[in-house]
Every structure is written in structure tokens, then in C-alpha cells.
C-alpha positions as CSV (number, residue, x, y, z in Angstrom):
1,M,33.2,5.7,-11.6
2,E,30.8,2.9,-12.7
3,N,27.1,3.5,-12.6
4,E,25.3,1.2,-10.1
5,T,22.5,-0.7,-11.7
6,L,19.6,-2.1,-9.7
7,N,16.5,-4.1,-10.5
8,C,13.0,-2.6,-10.3
9,Y,11.0,-4.4,-7.5
10,G,7.8,-4.2,-9.6
11,C,8.8,-5.3,-13.1
12,G,12.3,-6.6,-12.5
13,G,13.9,-4.4,-15.2
14,S,17.5,-3.3,-14.8
15,F,18.0,0.5,-14.4
16,A,20.6,2.9,-13.2
17,R,20.3,3.9,-9.6
18,E,19.6,7.5,-10.4
19,E,16.4,6.5,-12.4
20,L,14.9,4.4,-9.6
21,Q,12.8,5.7,-6.7
22,Y,13.5,4.2,-3.2
23,R,10.4,3.0,-1.3
24,P,11.0,1.1,1.9
25,F,8.2,-1.2,3.2
26,G,7.6,-3.3,6.2
27,K,8.2,-2.5,9.8
28,G,11.1,-2.8,12.1
29,A,13.3,-5.8,11.5
30,Y,11.1,-6.8,8.6
31,R,11.8,-3.6,6.6
32,K,12.8,-4.2,3.0
33,N,14.4,-1.9,0.5
34,A,12.5,-1.6,-2.8
35,F,13.5,0.4,-5.8
36,Y,10.8,1.2,-8.4
37,C,11.2,2.5,-11.9
38,P,9.0,5.6,-12.7
39,V,6.2,3.5,-14.3
40,C,6.0,1.0,-11.4
41,N,6.4,3.9,-8.9
42,E,3.2,5.5,-10.3
43,K,1.4,2.2,-10.1
44,Q,2.5,1.7,-6.5
45,K,1.3,5.2,-5.6
46,K,-2.1,4.5,-7.1
47,K,-2.3,1.2,-5.1
48,E,-1.5,3.0,-1.9
49,T,-4.0,5.7,-2.5
50,L,-6.7,3.1,-3.2
51,T,-5.8,1.1,-0.1
52,A,-6.0,4.3,2.0
53,A,-9.4,5.2,0.5
54,K,-10.8,1.7,1.2
55,S,-9.5,1.8,4.7
56,S,-11.0,5.2,5.5
57,F,-14.3,4.3,3.9
58,R,-14.5,1.1,6.0
59,N,-13.7,3.0,9.2
60,S,-16.4,5.5,8.5
61,L,-19.2,2.9,8.4
62,P,-21.0,2.0,11.6
63,T,-20.1,-1.3,13.2
64,R,-23.7,-2.5,13.1
65,P,-26.6,-1.6,10.8
66,A,-28.8,1.1,12.1
67,T,-31.8,-1.2,12.6
68,A,-29.7,-3.6,14.7
69,Q,-28.6,-0.8,16.9
70,L,-32.2,0.0,17.8
71,R,-33.2,-3.6,18.6
72,P,-31.1,-5.3,21.4
73,S,-32.7,-8.6,20.6
74,L,-30.6,-8.7,17.4
75,W,-27.3,-8.2,19.3
76,N,-27.0,-11.8,20.5
77,K,-27.6,-13.4,17.1
């Protein structure tokens, strides 16, 4: 049986299917199939980790600075 070759979604290189990691992305009808080589897969993992860290840090900050929370006159500016 012939080996199936697919292209890496990150670098575009041609690899055997067994060497690539499958990572779907998107939601619902917009979901796409992406296959990454081991090098690009590690890069993608690092990107996702960094994005999650940025998001959690942003969500941990208060919506207004502490001084503005104490002075209602600043709320309408």
C-alpha cells in the first residue's frame, strides 16, 4: 500500500502522514484540518501557550485603574 503524503500547514513541506500531527482549528462549519510537522507542531504549541497566558493575564487585571474606581467623577470621561 502506498504511503499517503501530506503538506505541513506551517512550513509547507511534504511528509508522510505518520510523521504529521493533526490539529483542527476553527469552530463549527469553519473548522479546518491542519497537519503539522514535529518542528511546526512545537512552534504552534508555544504560540497557543503564549496566547493563553496573555489572555489570562488580561482577564486578571481590573477593568478600571484603582484611582478611577474611587472617584466617580472620572467614570464619565
